[in-house]
N, C-alpha and C positions, 0 to 999 in steps of 0.2 A: 123545840120551841125557841131556844136561845138563838140558834142559827137562823130560824125563820125570820125574825125581825131584822137581822143583819142582811139576809138575802133580799128581803122585800125593800129595805132601804136602799140597797145597792141598785136594785132595778129602778126604783123611783128616781134616784138621783142620776142615773146614766141612760135612761130610755131614749132611744133615737139619736144618741151622740156617738161620735167617733171615739176611738180609744184615747186620743190626746185630749179631746174635749171632756171626756169622762174623768180623766185624771185631774184636770183642773176643777171640774165641778165637785168631785168628791172632796178635794182639799177645801174648797170654799165652804161647802156645807159644814164640814167638821170644824173648820176655823171659826165659824160664826155660832157654834154652840157656846153659850155663855160659860165663862170661867167661874169655877166654884171650888173652894177647898174648905173642909174635906168633902169628898164626894166619891161615889163608886168608881172604881177603875175598870169594871167589867164592861166590855163593849155594848152588850145588850142593854144593860142598865143605864149606860150613858145615853143611849137613844131613848129609852123609856122616860128617864128623868129630865132629859134635855139640858143637862149641865154636867161639867166635870172639870178637873184640873188638867195640867199638861199630860199627866200619865194616862188617864182614861181617854182623853181625846186622841192621843197618838196610838194607843192600843187599838182603838176603833179604826182610825185611819189606816193603820197597818193591815188590819183584816180586809178592809175595803180595797186597798191597793193590791193585795194578793189576789183577790177575786177578779181583779182586772188583768192579772197575769204579770204584775210587776215583781221584780226582785226587791225585797224590803229587808232592812235590818234596823233593829231598835238601838238607839244611841242614848247614852247617859252622859251629861256634862256636869262635872263637879264645879260649882261656882260659889261665889260669895255675893250676897245681895249688896254688900258694901261697894262692889264694883259696878253695880247696875247704872245705866245711863238715865233711868227713870228719876224724876223728881217726886219723891214720895211726900205724903203729908207730913206736917211737922212732928207728930208723935212717932211716926215710923222713922223719920230722919234722926230723931233723938235716940231711938233704940239702936240704930246703926252706928251712931257716934260713940255709943258706950259699949257696943258688943260686935263681935264678928258673927255674922249669920251665914252658916254654911248650908248649902242645899244641893240636891242632885236633880238635874232637869232632864226630863224625857223629851226626845224628839226622834225623827226618823231620818234614814237615808234611803234613797231609791236609786237603782241602777238605770242611768239614761245613757245609751250608746256606750256601754261598758264603763261608764264613769259614775262613781257614787256621789250623789248630790244631797245636800241638807234640805230637809223639809220641816218647817216649824209652824204648827197650826195653833199655837197657844192663845194668842190674843184675837178676839173677834174684831171685825172691821171697824165698828163704831169707835173703838178706843184709839184709832189712829190720830184723831184730832186732839187727843189729850196727851200726846207725846209717847205713846206706846209703840214699840217696833213691830207694827202690823205688816204682815206680808200680803200685799194687795196686788191685783193684776198680774198674777203669776202666769208665765207662758207655758208651764208644764215641763220645761226643760232645764231651767236655770236654778242654780243653788240659791237658797233663801238666806235671809238674815236670821240669825238665832236670837231668841228673846232674852238670852243671858250672855254673859262674857265668861266662857268656860276656862277654868285653869287646867282641866284635864278632861279628855274625851275617852269614853269607854264604849266598846261594842258590847251590848248586852246579849251574850250567847244564851241560848235556851229560853227559859221563861224570864222576860224582862222584869216582871213584877218581883219575882224572887231575887233577881240580881239586885234590884234597887233596894229591897228590904235588907239584903246582906250588907250593902254599902252603908245604909243608914244605921245598921247595928254597930258600926265601928265609930260612930260619933259618941261623944260623952253624953250622959243624961242631960246635962245642962245645954249642950249644943242641940240636942233633939227637942228640948222644951222651947228654946229660943226660936228654932226653926218653925215649930208648929205654931207658936204664937204669932210669928211674923207672917206666915202664910195665911193665917186666919184674918189678920189685919189687912193683908193684901187683897184677899177675897172680898172683904167688906167694902174696901175702897173701890174695887172694880164694880161691885154691884151698885154702889152709890152713883158712880159715873154712868152706868147703864140706865139707871132710873132717870138721871138727868137728861140723857140722850132721848129717852122715851118721852119725857115731858116736853122737850123741845119739838119732837116730832109731832106731838098732838096739838101744838099751837097753830092757829090759823095763819 
C-alpha cells in the first residue's frame, strides 16, 4: 500500500511527458508541498499529509526520481542558521544573536551527463517574493541554489534518515533543543506567509 500511493503519484505527475519534462514536473510538485516542521519524513505520509520538512520532501523526491531511472544520492549539509541570507522575524533574529543554531539540511544530487548536480526542493514557489531562495523555472539539467549555506557537505550512504539521526546525536542537548525550537519557529513563520499569500490570492 505504501508503494501504491507513490507509484500512483508518479504516474499522475508524469503522464504524457518526456523524461526531461517528467524530471522537472516531479521536482516542481514536491517543491510546492508546503514546508512544515515537525512532520513525517516517510514519502507516503508526505503525500498523504501534503506537508513536510526538507527531509521528507527530499526522501519523496529521491524515490520519484529513481522511478524515472535517475541516479540519485542523498546529501546532508551541516550549516548554521546564523549564516542564512534570510531576514528572519525579530524574535528569531534575537535568538540567532544570542545563540549558534546548528542544523543538518537534506537535499539531493542527481547525475546529469555523468555530473552530479544539486537539487533542492525545500521552499515552495510562493515564498520567492518573501526573499526565500526558491528554485524556480528549473531546466532539468542545471545545478540549483541550496536553501542553506553549508559548512560541510556529506553524502548520506545507506539510509539517509539514520545517517541524519546519527549526525544529530553528536550535538549537545542544548544544541538539539535550540535547533528544534528554531525550526518550529521557522515553520510557524512560513505557514503565516503561506496564509498571507492565500489571502492575497482570494482578493478580487
